[in-house]
ROBA-263746 format. One record per residue: residue in one letter; y, z, x of N, C-alpha, C, O, CB in turn. Coordinates in steps of 0.05 Angstrom, whole numbers, plus 5000, padded with zeros to 4 digits. Atoms other than C-alpha are relative to their C-alpha. Glycine has a CB too. Example, Ala and Ser with C-alpha at 12.3 -4.5 7.8 and 13.67 -1.06 7.14 Angstrom:
BEGIN
a497650005018491051565246502450005018502450135039500150254980
s497649994984497951435273502250144985504450184995500949715009
//
This chain:
BEGIN
m497050035009500249985007502149995012504349895004500650154987
r496849994984504850125059500149765005502449695000500650185029
l499850274992503649405082501749904979503949824986497249845003
r498950135023505949155015502850145002504649985006498350054970
r497449855011512049635004502349965028504750015025499150394991
y498650094981514349405078501249725001503249625011498750035017
g499750285001513248765063502449924975504249754980496949874993
i499049985019516448795002503449905002504949734994499350254994
i496949914987522949055035500849785016503149705012500050295021
a499850134991522548565080502149664987504249554992497650045007
s498950245025523247955025502250004996503749825000499150024972
l497049945023528948294989501649945026503549785021500750404982
a497949964976532448355065500249725001502549634998499250175029
v498850334991531947575079500449864971501349644975497349775021
t497550105019534447395004502050145004503849985009499750024971
a497249885001540047885008501349825025503449705021500150365006
a498050174976542047525079500349664994502149545004498450035034
l500250265012540746825048502649994980504449834982497049954983
a497450025021545846974990502450035017504349885014500050234976
l497249914984550947335042500449745009502849715005499950245026
s499950164985550346615080501449754980502949574986497349975014
a499050215027551546205011503149974993504449794982498650114970
c497149945012558346535003501949815020501749825045501050385003
g498450274996563445895013500149855011502049745023501649985004
a501050194984558845455038499049824973498149894952497650125023
d500150225019558344745003496749945001495549905022502149725011
t502650105004550944594972500149754994498049774981498550144981
d499550275009552043874954497449845016496249915037503449885008
s502250134987547043434972500149955030502349885039499949744987
g498850014975546243415048501550145012502750055032500949845002
a498649774997549444025056498450225016496150315009500750094972
t501449764992547844565102500650314999502750405009499949955022
v498849745005547845315084498750165027496650155040499050144968
a500649844967548545805144501650275000503650304986501349795030
g497249785001552446405154498150315020495850345029501350104953
a501449744992551047105182498850134993499150244971500550125005
g503149915010544347415189498149814990496349884975500150184977
v500850155013541946765177499049835029500749715042502149914978
a500050074968537546525248499449694993499049565013497450185025
q500550335001536145735215501449944975501350104957496649894999
a497950085028540645405161497549894988495249844997503249745003
i501750115019537645145103501849714991504149684985499450234974
n498950235011538144425086500349864974498349744968499149885010
c499949935027540144345019499549694990499349525007503150154990
a500450205010539043774977499949904966498050004953498049985013
t500350075032539843494902497249804989496249615001503049834992
g502150145018534443244853497550214987497850454986498649765019
t502249915004527843434829497649995013497049765018499649954983
l502950024995520743584856497750114983497450344977499750125022
n502349925015514643584817497350015018496349845032499749814976
a503349924977508143894853498650144990500150284977500050165027
q502149855003501944274835497650005018496849805031499449964978
g503350124985495144414866499850315010500150494993499849675033
s502049714991492645074907501950284976504350324973500550105049
s497949785006493945714863499750285015500350495004499950064970
a499849844982493046124919501750095006502150345006499349965015
q496450094984500345934949501050084973503450124975501149565012
k498449955022502046114874503150175013505250065019498050204977
n497949844990506646734899501649925019503950005014499250215009
a498750064982509446434961501649824986504049844991498749935022
m498450314999512145774932501350074972503049904969497849665001
d497849925010515546094873502250185011504550175004499250084981
e498149874982518646574919502449785015504949795014498150145023
w498650204981520545954965501949784972504249724978497049785024
r499150105024522945584901502250124997504250015006498450034978
k497449875016527946074870501450045027503950005026499550314979
n496849924979531546264940500349755005502749745011499950205033
y498650264986532045464961502749964972505149934974497049665004
q498850095026534545344886502650145000504950054998498250074974
q497649804996538845924893502749895016505049895008498950255017
q498750034982541645704950500849665010501949575030498650165016
c498850254993542244964938500649884972498649814959498149825018
n499850095028545444714872499949784993501249635007501850064990
g500750255001543144114841497350025003496149864989501449835018
s502850064992535944254870498250164972499050354958499250145034
t502750005017529644294823497950055016498049915036499249764985
i502250124988523144394848497650144980497750384975499850065035
n501749885020517344504800497350065014497149935035499749814973
y503249944984509644764825498850054971500150194956499450335026
e501749885007504544824782497350045008496049855016500049944984
p502249994983498345164806497150014979495750174966500550275021
s502750065019492944804776497849925017496249745013500449754979
g502350054981488644804830499549845021501149655019498349964990
s499450144969487344484902499249684984500649484981497250135035
g501250315005482543904872502449954979504049814991496249964985
a498250115021487343784810502849905012504449764998500450224978
g496749934980493943814864499449765011501349605011500650325026
v500750264982490243234906500849694984502049494989496450025008
q500250255018488942794845502749944992503449724999498150054973
a498049964998495142884828502749875010504549754998499550135006
f498850184986498742674888499249735009500849575018500550115017
i501250284999494442084895500449874977500549634981497250005005
a499650215021495541814827504149965000505449764993498350154965
g497550144993503241904845501350174980503450064972500149674997
t499149915022504842374793501050365010502050524995497349954976
a498649774979506443004851500949885021499949695032498250215012
d498050154968511642854910497950245015496950125033505150065004
f501849884981507143414943497350184985497950284964502050195018
a501049975006500843664932498950315013498150285036499249804997
g501649814986498044464951497450045000496250104979500850204996
s502650024999491544434977498550255020499250225044499549715011
d501949894988486544985006498049885026497050015044498950054981
t501750174983482544455044501549775003502749674984497349954988
a498650195000485543895076498649724994496149714992501250015024
l501150315015484043155052497749935009497649905034501849735004
s502150134986477542915060499649714998500949584982497750114992
a499550244986475942295088500949774975502349574978497249925019
d500050265014475541885021503250114988505249964984496849924974
e497549945008481042284997502349915015504349835003500150254997
q497950084989485642135056500949704996503249624992499750075027
s499150325008484841335047501250044979503049874977497949774995
q499650165029486541364976503050214998504850154982496850044969
a496949874997492741914993502249705017504449625010499650365029
n497650184974495341355058500649834977503049784978498649805035
s499150215010495340804998502150104986504149974981498249864988
r497949965014498841224960503349985011505349934998499350234990
c497649944989504241305007501449705018500149615037499250285022
n499750214993507840675026501549975018503949975015500549884985
g498449974981509040655096499350155023500550125045501950074991
g500549814982505841165131497550144989497150064966502550185004
p500649905005500741585122500050264988501850414996499649945009
a499049705005499742255085498350215018496050195025499650094968
v500749814978499342895129499450244992500350294970501950035020
n500949805014496243545120502050185015502350115038496750075000
l498949904980501244085144499850354983500750464962503349825008
p499949715025499344815125501750205010501850315032497050184995
m497849795003504745255109498950264985500850394975502449874984
v500649715009501045905082497450065011495549925007499950044968
i503049844995495546325111499750204989501350384992499450095025
g501349925019491246645058497850205009495550185000499349774987
p501849724994487747265085497450034970497650094946502950355001
i502650005028480547235042499350275008498450345030496649745001
a500549745004480047975018496150034992494849914975502550104973
v503150005021472348185006499850324990498850515001496449915021
a499849795014473548704963498450134976497349964963501849964994
y502149894996469249224932500250204981502550274980499650085024
n499249835023468549734871497350285006495650294989499749784964
v502149884998463650264895500350404999501450515017498849875026
s498749615012464551124870498550145033496250145042497450214955
g499949924976465351424935499949945029499250075048498950104999
v500850114981465650944981503149875008504049724990497549834995
d497850094991472750765021501149885022503449815025500850134999
d499450094972471850525089497349865005495949965022500850265023
l502250064993465950095086500549695021502549555025498349974972
q500850154971463649625145498449764987496749794969497950215025
l502250175001460448985140499149775018500949615016500349924980
k500550224986456848435191500149784985499749814961497750015013
p500950275010456547675177497749964983497749854961499649845020
d502249965013450047775162499350164981497350074969498750045012
v501049865008449148305126501849944966501049994943500050265019
l498050105026455348035075498749694986498949644963503949935015
a501550275006451447325071497650114987496750004967499349795027
k502449965023445047725046500850094973499949984953497950235009
i498349915025449348094993500249784988498749754970502750135002
f500150175023451347484963498249784990498249634970502049915002
a502250164997445547144978497750124974496349974960498950015034
g501249885021442047664928497450155022495250215011499249754972
e502949904978436747944993500750244992499450374976499749945038
i498749655003440948604993500850084974503250084968502950065017
t499349815024441148934930500950264996503050294984498450034989
q498949674997442149684937501950035015502149895035498250215010
w497250004980448549894968499550275011501450415017503549984983
d501649904979443350375003498949915022498350025043498550074992
d502750124979439449895038501850015032504150005038498649564991
g500449874982438150065102502149805032502449865055496350034999
a498650194985442749445133502850145005504150215024500249724985
i496549775009449149825101500050205014501750285030500550164967
k500449674985447050425125501450075029502650275038496550055006
a500949944980446650255189503049995012503950155028497549845011
d497749994991453350015198502750194994505150175002500449794997
n497549875015457050535159498350364995498450534978501149784962
p500749625000453551245178500550184986498950294972501050145016
n498749755016458851745153500749904969502250044955503150125016
a499550075030459251375083497650084977495250054982500649675000
s502149895016455451625028499649894975500049964951500350264997
l501750215017452050985005499050104975497250254981497749905014
p502249975031449051094923498849815012499449685032501049944962
s502350095013443050804904501549744980500149554975498450284982
t498650215028447850344850498649695011497649635033504849994998
t501850364997444949564846503649975007505750084999497849744957
i497850214992450049134880500249784977498549624969499449865030
q499950245022453148704829501949795009504249825001501050114970
t498150194990456448054865502149804986500949714966498849885013
v498050105024462647664828500349845016500449955038502550144985
h498750244991464546984856501449814980501249844956498149855013
r498350205020468946424826497749854982495349854985502049735021
s501850065019466246104769501049685006499649495000500250184968
d498250305007471545464779499549985031499550165047504149994985
e499050084975471545004840502650055016504849965010499949804998
s497250014994475945254893500150025029498050025042501650234986
g499950004971478345274961499350245023498550255046502349955003
t501249784984477746004967496450055005495350155025501250264985
t502850024989470145924958499649775022497749795036497949954977
d501250174980469745385002501150155031499450185048501049644993
n498749864976473645715062497350294999495950355018504350104992
f501049685009470046385038497549855020497149905044499350134958
t503550154990462645895050500549945027499450065045498749664981
s498950084971465245635108499250215019497650185037503449965002
y499749784987466146305134497050075009496150065032501650224983
l503049945004458646505113498049815030496549885048499149854961
a502250304989455445775143500750075028498850075044501149584989
a499750044963459045865217498850275003497450255022503749945019
t500249764989457446625223497150125001496050255020501850184987
a502349835011451146845188497849975005496250155001499750004978
g502250004987446046465221497849904966498649794945499650355019
s501950085011439646365181500450124976499550014956497850045012
s500149825030441746995127501749824979501749914956501850355003
w498850145013446246375097498849694999498849555019502550055008
t501950165001442245815072501849764981500949534982497250154987
f498450155024447845475015502449855007503949744991500850194979
g497850174995452745175057502349984999503250214999500049864994
a497749865006459445105047501949734975501849484974501850105035
g499550245019463144784990502650134983503850334990497049904978
k497949865014468644894934499350114975500850224960502049844995
a501449955022463145004885497750225012496750235035498949724987
w501849764981458345644894497949884985498049764964500450394998
k502450175005451345444893498050235006495650185000499649705020
a501449774995448446154915498950174972500350294956502050175016
p500249825037443946484850501250194997502950295012497450134989
g498349714999445947044823502250104999503749945011499950095016
g498349895009451547484803501249884979499949764962501550055016
t497950035026457947374756501949785005502049875028501750274995
g498350275002462346794759502250104984502250204961498549734984
s497249925020469546914741502049795012501749735036501650375004
k498750145002474846444738503250115016504650275004499649944973
g498750004992480146444786500450265022498750445019501249944983
s500449704978481847044848500650254975499750474978503050025034
d499049865015485247354785498250214990498150464991501049864984
g502949945009478547374753498650225011498350455006498349795004
v501849874979474547554805501150375001499850574994500649815037
a498949714993478748204820499650054976497450134981503050065011
s500049835024478548454747497750004992496950164974501749934981
s502949875007471748374745498450215026496550355019497849704994
v499549804974471148784811500850244994499850445004502149925020
k497649784999476149244789499050184976499350424974503649874994
s501249825026472249394719496550075002495350194984500649794968
t502749974994464949394750499250215025499950125046499049735004
d501349754981461850034794497949815012496749635000498450314983
g502250234991457349684843500949825018500349805041498849824979
s499650264986461349044856501749995022503550145031501049814983
i498050124978463848634908500649684992499449534977498650015033
g498950295005467547994908501249915033501750005055502849994971
y497550054974471547584949503049884985502949774963498649695027
m497950125013478847354933502750105022502750275040500150124964
e498050044973485747204971501150345002500250484985503149734993
l499249834991489447835001501550254976501350484970501549875020
s497149945025495147924944498150094980498250344977502349684986
f501649905027489747984881498950295011499550525002497049764989
a501249694990485948534921502450175000502450324980498650015034
e497949734996491848994936501749934969502250134955502549985036
n499249965033494848774866498950204980499950384965499249774986
s501249785019489149054832498750295016496650375006497449854982
g500149834988488849644880497150055006496150254995501550174989
l502350054996482249484907500550035027502249955043498849774990
n500750014960478849724975498649775004497249654988497750275017
m500750284984477249155025498150155028498950345041503649805013
a501950064973471149125082501849965015503849835009497849755002
k499950084983472549155145497749845007495449915001500850145013
i501550184997469348565170499249815038500649665052501349844977
q499849984972466348495239500549625014499649405007496650185010
n498750244976469347935291497749845015495249885013501950165028
g502250074980466347515341500450135024499550065046499749715005
a500149844967468348065390497650214992496250345008503650205013
g501349705011464548575346501250204996500550434999498250125015
q498349735013470048955321499749964969499549744959503650015008
f500449995021469349155256503149974992503950204995498350214992
q497849975005476949005234500849924973500049744958501349895017
e498449995021481449165182502049774992503549665008501350225005
l498050275002485348575139502750114996503250304981499249784972
t497649984992492448565161501249744998499549575003500250135024
p498650325003496847905153500750065039499949855048504049964969
e501450014972496848075238498450005002498150075025500250105015
a503250074989489847985241499649694987498649494997497350274985
a501350365008488947345199501349805015500449615027500649884966
s498450284970495246985241497550065027495449935027505250145019
k502750034980490547165303497749795004497249655024498550204995
t502550155005484846825280501749615002501449425017498350134959
i498650335001489646165258501849885026502449645030502350004974
e499050034973493046245327498149895019499249805039500850265010
g501850014987487046095358498549674992497649515008498650264994
a500350255016485545505305500749715021502749645032502450034971
a498150284984485244815341501549844970501449904946497049695023
v498550285017489644155311498249875003497349865026502849835008
t501850304993484643565297501649814985501449574987496649974988
g497950315010489943185258501249845023501049915046503150084979
s500150174980492642585292503049984994503950104975497949735000
g497649995003499442435298502050294991502650485005500149804985
n497549855013504442835252497550234978498050434966502849724976
d502049765019497843205213498550135016496950085034497949894979
v501149774981496343865232498850124982500150254966501850205017
t501549985013490243975199498050165024497450065045499549744987
l500649824984486844585230496849975008495649765006500850254988
d502949995002479844755244499850335013500250365037498349735019
i500249775004478945485239497950115012495850084999500150034978
d503049844991473545895283499650264987500650474994499850075033
y500549735009471146375243498650175010498550374996499350014981
a501449914981466846625294501950075021500850065043498249825006
t498550014982473246785333499450285014498350475003502749934990
k500749754988473047325392501950095003502050295018498550025021
t497349864997480347445386500350314999499950434977501749894980
d499749685006481848215403501849874973503149674968502050265030
g498749975027484048415331500449864979502249874963501950065002
a499550245025482447825289499050044980496850144983499249735003
y502750015021479847805219499849765004501649615013500250064967
p500650325011476847185207498949934984496849814989498949855012
i500450105027475947045139502549944984503650074966498650194986
v497150165011481946575124500049794993498349635000502249975015
l500050235005484246075094503749825004505949914997498650014969
a496550115002490945605106499949824971497949714961501149735033
t498350125016494545305054501049845002503149895013501250084995
y498650284991496444585059501349844982500149724964498349825010
e497450185011503244215035498849765010498449715034503450075012
i501050244992500343555031502149754992502949784969497149964987
v498050105008505542955030500549715020499349685041502150235000
c499850244994507542285047501650025022503950125019500749844980
s498149914978510042255125502649774997504949795004498349995034
k497550245000513641545108499549914969497550004957499449705028
g499650095024515041205040500750164972501350074951498049864998
a499349995022516141694999502449914979504149784992499850165001
p497950235009521341404944502450125009502450375007500249914968
s498349964990527041484970503150184988505250215000500049785008
d498249745015531241974922498750235006500050435002500250014965
k501449805002525642464939500250055031499750295034497349974985
v500549954974525742465019501950205010500850365025500049775016
a499249794985531442915038499450314982499150534993503149925007
l501649735010529243444984497650025008496950214994499950054972
l502250014991522443375014500450115023499450345025498849784998
k499249874979525043525083501950274991501450455006501349805020
g499049794997529544065062498050224978497750464981503249954994
f501849715018525044485011498550095025498950315035497149924969
l502749944985518744395066500950055029499650135048497649734998
g499449864970523344495124501350294999502050395020502149825018
y498949724996526145185103496650144987496150364997503650074977
t502649864993518345355079499050155025498450385030498349834998
a501250014971516345245146502350245017501450385035500149625014
s498449914975522145575181500250314999499150384978503049865002
s500149815000523146275193500450274985499650504988500649965012
e499149865024526446525133497849964976497550104956502949894991
g502050035024521046235093497050155008495250244994499549654993
q503649914985514746455130500550375001499050575000499349815049
g499849614990518347175143499550124966498650344961504550165017
i500349835028518047315066496550034994495750134973501849794971
l503250045009509847215069499050314998498350404976497849805025
n501449785002507547905090500650244978499250454980500150095024
g499249985019510748145030498450014968497950184951501449855005
l501550135024507147714980496550045002495149964983500949655001
g502549994991500247875012498349815014495849825014499050054984
y499950224986500547245054500450105034501550315041502349824987
a499450004968500647175133501749835016500449625019497749965012
p498350264991505646735166498949855020496849945030502750065010
l501450134985504346155212500750115028502950115038500549724994
p499650044969503146305283502449815008503049604997497449885012
g498050264998509146045322499349715012500649515007502250075017
n501150285005504445495350499949824979500649594980498050005005
v500250235017503245195294501849944985501949724974498350014986
q496950005019510045315257501749875013503749805001501650274995
s498350184996512844935307499349665005500649475013501350115020
r501250295007508144345297500549904973500949664968497050005002
v499650065025509044405224503349885001504249714986499250284981
q497150035002516444365239500149724999500649594979501850135022
t499850174995516043775276499549774976500749574969498950025020
s501650275014511943395232502749954967503849764956495250144985
v498550075031516343565164503549875014504849734998500650404972
n497550104994523243355202499849655005501449484998501150165027
a501150305007519142665214499149814972498149594971497950005013
i501450105020517742555146503049814992505349904995498550264978
s498150215012522041885114498849774992500149594982502049905017
//
């Protein structure tokens, strides 16, 4: 709770600084808003952007839209949290100016998106780091530690009691009950499931045989729609465990397990720990594409390994001429130190500096 409170204070401070910076500033199309207390200018443009996609980044996008529109008169940014898949399809169809997706474009989607963009390829720009919490509701247990293979066996239905010896081995001081484990997964296709199962596939070896993907494939458990649905199910069911973005676990007041990383550390989930995993990710995109290859088995000291990156998918070239300035202005703000600075208080993690600079360069090249 302390983390969230401090983050909210930081968010309010940033918003206040932006408001002060606007005093006496011109916010017509192409204007720059800057002033005391603001380290990086906001490039304002007029017009309307319609975007949709990932629900995981909804809270971040709502705050960004509010801040940008407050400072830039004549700008309207609309975002519908329709889900990653729907957002990508809307972008390909030309009904979304950019899309939010918890996974980068597949090869087939990339080809279709490139065709939609006149003059240049679509690019994947990571903008939001969403730590994935493994939240649980087990009476009398508030400091759970889990290894990847044990976590995989729980969600595969092989470990069915909370006092199983494999769980006891890593929690010697916990009073584990004999309660039946009730796993909760997403019933809808989601990038959160894709990243969670990618983590299990990369780290749990033969304990996880269901691969990775947006649709849940393991047998058993209870399916709930959206991370809010998973959080609600876990909160209302003793003996349950589920995966969701950090903000949903925090907002529901759920306990979160420490997860063992590749260095053998049982790491608590914090935005800083999640950023360390992204900092070590390799950029596999070419040109101005910043697709990341996340090392879920990271051995970085203090890294929390289960994370997702939400990408903004946008045309690098060929967007409608009346949209280009606003795309660059708004996405430039979200990638700025100010835009990234509000994320801690919303249950996300900011981009590490090495990734942020790549994203900023790509946004500046949009034409």
